[in-house]
C-alpha positions as protocol buffer text, in pm:
chain_id: "A"
residue {
  index: 1
  type: UNK
  ca { x: 447 y: -1401 z: -884 }
}
residue {
  index: 2
  type: UNK
  ca { x: 617 y: -1525 z: -568 }
}
residue {
  index: 3
  type: UNK
  ca { x: 693 y: -1169 z: -453 }
}
residue {
  index: 4
  type: UNK
  ca { x: 336 y: -1060 z: -525 }
}
residue {
  index: 5
  type: UNK
  ca { x: 206 y: -1348 z: -314 }
}
residue {
  index: 6
  type: UNK
  ca { x: 446 y: -1245 z: -37 }
}
residue {
  index: 7
  type: UNK
  ca { x: 314 y: -888 z: -49 }
}
residue {
  index: 8
  type: UNK
  ca { x: -52 y: -992 z: -53 }
}
residue {
  index: 9
  type: UNK
  ca { x: 17 y: -1232 z: 234 }
}
residue {
  index: 10
  type: UNK
  ca { x: 192 y: -957 z: 434 }
}
residue {
  index: 11
  type: UNK
  ca { x: -101 y: -723 z: 371 }
}
residue {
  index: 12
  type: UNK
  ca { x: -349 y: -984 z: 492 }
}
residue {
  index: 13
  type: UNK
  ca { x: -146 y: -1067 z: 803 }
}
residue {
  index: 14
  type: UNK
  ca { x: -49 y: -714 z: 905 }
}
residue {
  index: 15
  type: UNK
  ca { x: -338 y: -502 z: 781 }
}
residue {
  index: 16
  type: UNK
  ca { x: -629 y: -745 z: 792 }
}
residue {
  index: 17
  type: UNK
  ca { x: -928 y: -574 z: 638 }
}
residue {
  index: 18
  type: UNK
  ca { x: -768 y: -227 z: 631 }
}
residue {
  index: 19
  type: UNK
  ca { x: -630 y: -255 z: 276 }
}
residue {
  index: 20
  type: UNK
  ca { x: -819 y: -406 z: -16 }
}
residue {
  index: 21
  type: UNK
  ca { x: -592 y: -539 z: -291 }
}
residue {
  index: 22
  type: UNK
  ca { x: -736 y: -482 z: -637 }
}
residue {
  index: 23
  type: UNK
  ca { x: -621 y: -525 z: -995 }
}
residue {
  index: 24
  type: UNK
  ca { x: -449 y: -778 z: -1212 }
}
residue {
  index: 25
  type: UNK
  ca { x: -231 y: -1052 z: -1074 }
}
residue {
  index: 26
  type: UNK
  ca { x: 59 y: -964 z: -1302 }
}
residue {
  index: 27
  type: UNK
  ca { x: 320 y: -692 z: -1315 }
}
residue {
  index: 28
  type: UNK
  ca { x: 550 y: -539 z: -1058 }
}
residue {
  index: 29
  type: UNK
  ca { x: 298 y: -325 z: -867 }
}
residue {
  index: 30
  type: UNK
  ca { x: -36 y: -372 z: -699 }
}
residue {
  index: 31
  type: UNK
  ca { x: -302 y: -130 z: -587 }
}
residue {
  index: 32
  type: UNK
  ca { x: -440 y: -140 z: -235 }
}
residue {
  index: 33
  type: UNK
  ca { x: -748 y: 66 z: -151 }
}
residue {
  index: 34
  type: UNK
  ca { x: -764 y: 242 z: 185 }
}
residue {
  index: 35
  type: UNK
  ca { x: -1074 y: 282 z: 404 }
}
residue {
  index: 36
  type: UNK
  ca { x: -1305 y: 569 z: 307 }
}
residue {
  index: 37
  type: UNK
  ca { x: -1183 y: 904 z: 431 }
}
residue {
  index: 38
  type: UNK
  ca { x: -819 y: 798 z: 468 }
}
residue {
  index: 39
  type: UNK
  ca { x: -574 y: 1052 z: 327 }
}
residue {
  index: 40
  type: UNK
  ca { x: -353 y: 856 z: 89 }
}
residue {
  index: 41
  type: UNK
  ca { x: -120 y: 1155 z: 35 }
}
residue {
  index: 42
  type: UNK
  ca { x: -51 y: 1182 z: 407 }
}
residue {
  index: 43
  type: UNK
  ca { x: -5 y: 806 z: 441 }
}
residue {
  index: 44
  type: UNK
  ca { x: 236 y: 809 z: 145 }
}
residue {
  index: 45
  type: UNK
  ca { x: 439 y: 1093 z: 298 }
}
residue {
  index: 46
  type: UNK
  ca { x: 459 y: 913 z: 633 }
}
residue {
  index: 47
  type: UNK
  ca { x: 568 y: 592 z: 457 }
}
residue {
  index: 48
  type: UNK
  ca { x: 839 y: 785 z: 270 }
}
residue {
  index: 49
  type: UNK
  ca { x: 976 y: 909 z: 603 }
}
residue {
  index: 50
  type: UNK
  ca { x: 1021 y: 542 z: 694 }
}
residue {
  index: 51
  type: UNK
  ca { x: 1192 y: 461 z: 363 }
}
residue {
  index: 52
  type: UNK
  ca { x: 888 y: 306 z: 194 }
}
residue {
  index: 53
  type: UNK
  ca { x: 771 y: 414 z: -151 }
}
residue {
  index: 54
  type: UNK
  ca { x: 391 y: 397 z: -163 }
}
residue {
  index: 55
  type: UNK
  ca { x: 250 y: 610 z: -442 }
}
residue {
  index: 56
  type: UNK
  ca { x: -85 y: 773 z: -350 }
}
residue {
  index: 57
  type: UNK
  ca { x: -353 y: 653 z: -590 }
}
residue {
  index: 58
  type: UNK
  ca { x: -529 y: 990 z: -575 }
}
residue {
  index: 59
  type: UNK
  ca { x: -246 y: 1143 z: -782 }
}
residue {
  index: 60
  type: UNK
  ca { x: -363 y: 931 z: -1078 }
}
residue {
  index: 61
  type: UNK
  ca { x: -703 y: 1106 z: -1093 }
}
residue {
  index: 62
  type: UNK
  ca { x: -805 y: 1446 z: -1232 }
}
residue {
  index: 63
  type: UNK
  ca { x: -1063 y: 1484 z: -953 }
}
residue {
  index: 64
  type: UNK
  ca { x: -1040 y: 1355 z: -598 }
}
residue {
  index: 65
  type: UNK
  ca { x: -1151 y: 991 z: -591 }
}
residue {
  index: 66
  type: UNK
  ca { x: -1403 y: 871 z: -334 }
}
residue {
  index: 67
  type: UNK
  ca { x: -1155 y: 612 z: -209 }
}
residue {
  index: 68
  type: UNK
  ca { x: -782 y: 665 z: -173 }
}
residue {
  index: 69
  type: UNK
  ca { x: -525 y: 396 z: -214 }
}
residue {
  index: 70
  type: UNK
  ca { x: -160 y: 317 z: -251 }
}
residue {
  index: 71
  type: UNK
  ca { x: 37 y: 180 z: -543 }
}
residue {
  index: 72
  type: UNK
  ca { x: 291 y: -65 z: -403 }
}
residue {
  index: 73
  type: UNK
  ca { x: 588 y: -196 z: -598 }
}
residue {
  index: 74
  type: UNK
  ca { x: 744 y: -529 z: -516 }
}
residue {
  index: 75
  type: UNK
  ca { x: 969 y: -613 z: -811 }
}
residue {
  index: 76
  type: UNK
  ca { x: 1296 y: -519 z: -642 }
}
residue {
  index: 77
  type: UNK
  ca { x: 1233 y: -668 z: -299 }
}
residue {
  index: 78
  type: UNK
  ca { x: 1274 y: -1011 z: -146 }
}
residue {
  index: 79
  type: UNK
  ca { x: 1020 y: -1170 z: 90 }
}
residue {
  index: 80
  type: UNK
  ca { x: 1199 y: -1043 z: 404 }
}
residue {
  index: 81
  type: UNK
  ca { x: 1210 y: -686 z: 269 }
}
residue {
  index: 82
  type: UNK
  ca { x: 842 y: -708 z: 174 }
}
residue {
  index: 83
  type: UNK
  ca { x: 737 y: -812 z: 526 }
}
residue {
  index: 84
  type: UNK
  ca { x: 958 y: -547 z: 687 }
}
residue {
  index: 85
  type: UNK
  ca { x: 823 y: -283 z: 448 }
}
residue {
  index: 86
  type: UNK
  ca { x: 464 y: -381 z: 527 }
}
residue {
  index: 87
  type: UNK
  ca { x: 535 y: -345 z: 898 }
}
residue {
  index: 88
  type: UNK
  ca { x: 652 y: 13 z: 835 }
}
residue {
  index: 89
  type: UNK
  ca { x: 364 y: 83 z: 598 }
}
residue {
  index: 90
  type: UNK
  ca { x: 112 y: -43 z: 854 }
}
residue {
  index: 91
  type: UNK
  ca { x: 236 y: 212 z: 1106 }
}
residue {
  index: 92
  type: UNK
  ca { x: 221 y: 486 z: 843 }
}
residue {
  index: 93
  type: UNK
  ca { x: -132 y: 403 z: 732 }
}
residue {
  index: 94
  type: UNK
  ca { x: -277 y: 351 z: 1080 }
}
residue {
  index: 95
  type: UNK
  ca { x: -184 y: 710 z: 1169 }
}
residue {
  index: 96
  type: UNK
  ca { x: -413 y: 836 z: 889 }
}
residue {
  index: 97
  type: UNK
  ca { x: -718 y: 609 z: 895 }
}
residue {
  index: 98
  type: UNK
  ca { x: -1033 y: 818 z: 926 }
}
């Protein structure tokens, strides 16, 4: 729960209203919705180039969803790694916001 709070806090600080965290408050992953029109596949690829695994939510649908998002894992990271990863993810996502 502490790592999840660290990730949600990093999202709020670094991405403001850009990402919307949704879903349960348990587990080792969370889902963050992107602004309408943002290509989650492209953002995921850019994040991967920076060493960040952010699974595009659109790959979980049979048809293209109206809103893309990213599945973010936090189980294997400490608070410092989470904040550093969010910094890299922010750069990756900002390049693809519609």
